[in-house]
C-alpha positions as CSV (number, residue, x, y, z in Angstrom):
1,M,-0.8,-24.5,-11.3
2,A,-3.2,-22.0,-10.0
3,G,-1.6,-19.3,-11.9
4,V,1.7,-20.1,-10.2
5,D,4.7,-21.1,-12.0
6,L,6.4,-23.9,-9.9
7,V,9.8,-23.6,-11.5
8,L,9.8,-19.8,-10.7
9,L,8.5,-20.3,-7.3
10,D,11.3,-22.9,-6.5
11,A,14.0,-20.6,-7.9
12,H,12.8,-17.6,-6.2
13,A,12.1,-19.3,-2.6
14,A,15.3,-21.3,-2.6
15,G,17.2,-18.3,-3.6
16,L,15.8,-16.1,-0.9
17,V,16.6,-18.7,1.7
18,Q,20.0,-18.7,0.2
19,R,20.5,-15.1,0.4
20,E,19.4,-15.1,4.0
21,L,22.1,-17.6,4.8
22,R,24.6,-15.7,3.1
23,G,24.0,-12.5,5.0
24,G,20.3,-11.6,5.3
25,L,17.4,-10.4,3.2
26,D,16.5,-6.8,2.7
27,E,12.9,-5.3,3.0
28,E,12.0,-6.3,-0.7
29,G,13.5,-9.8,-0.3
30,V,11.3,-10.5,3.0
31,A,8.3,-9.4,1.0
32,I,9.0,-11.6,-1.9
33,L,9.5,-14.5,0.3
34,W,6.3,-13.8,2.1
35,T,4.9,-14.0,-1.3
36,C,6.3,-17.2,-2.1
37,I,5.2,-18.7,1.1
38,A,1.6,-17.9,0.1
39,D,2.0,-19.2,-3.3
40,L,3.2,-22.5,-1.9
41,D,0.4,-22.6,0.3
42,K,-1.9,-22.2,-2.4
43,V,-0.3,-24.9,-4.7
44,L,0.7,-27.4,-2.3
45,P,-3.0,-28.7,-2.0
46,L,-3.4,-29.0,-5.6
47,I,-0.2,-30.8,-6.4
48,G,-1.3,-34.3,-5.5
49,D,0.8,-37.2,-4.7
50,D,3.3,-37.1,-7.9
51,G,6.3,-36.9,-6.0
52,R,6.6,-33.0,-6.0
53,T,4.8,-32.7,-3.0
54,S,7.4,-33.6,-0.4
55,Y,9.8,-31.2,-2.1
56,Y,7.4,-28.2,-2.2
57,A,6.5,-29.0,1.3
58,R,10.1,-29.1,2.4
59,L,10.6,-25.5,0.4
60,R,7.6,-24.4,2.3
61,T,9.1,-25.3,5.4
62,M,12.4,-23.7,4.8
63,G,10.7,-20.4,3.7
64,G,8.6,-20.2,6.7
65,V,11.7,-20.9,9.2
66,T,13.4,-18.1,7.2
67,A,10.5,-15.5,7.1
68,A,9.9,-16.2,10.8
69,R,12.9,-14.2,11.7
70,Y,11.2,-11.1,10.0
71,T,8.0,-11.6,11.6
72,P,6.8,-8.5,13.4
73,R,6.6,-9.4,17.2
74,D,3.7,-8.3,19.2
75,T,5.1,-5.6,21.6
76,G,1.9,-5.1,23.7
């Protein structure tokens, strides 16, 4: 869907959230998680109402909460 494989997106995003819970993400993991979030933002409006929407929306929320720890803060 929109050039995004939903199965791989699910596996990557969920796996990265689990890695964070088990000890944290390295720089590469954080970058991949942000890519997953961008892909989720792209496909969520296209999924429609076939039951997958709520699952992928929850996955987006979990990814966003996880990635927020790695958002640079404005120090100025």
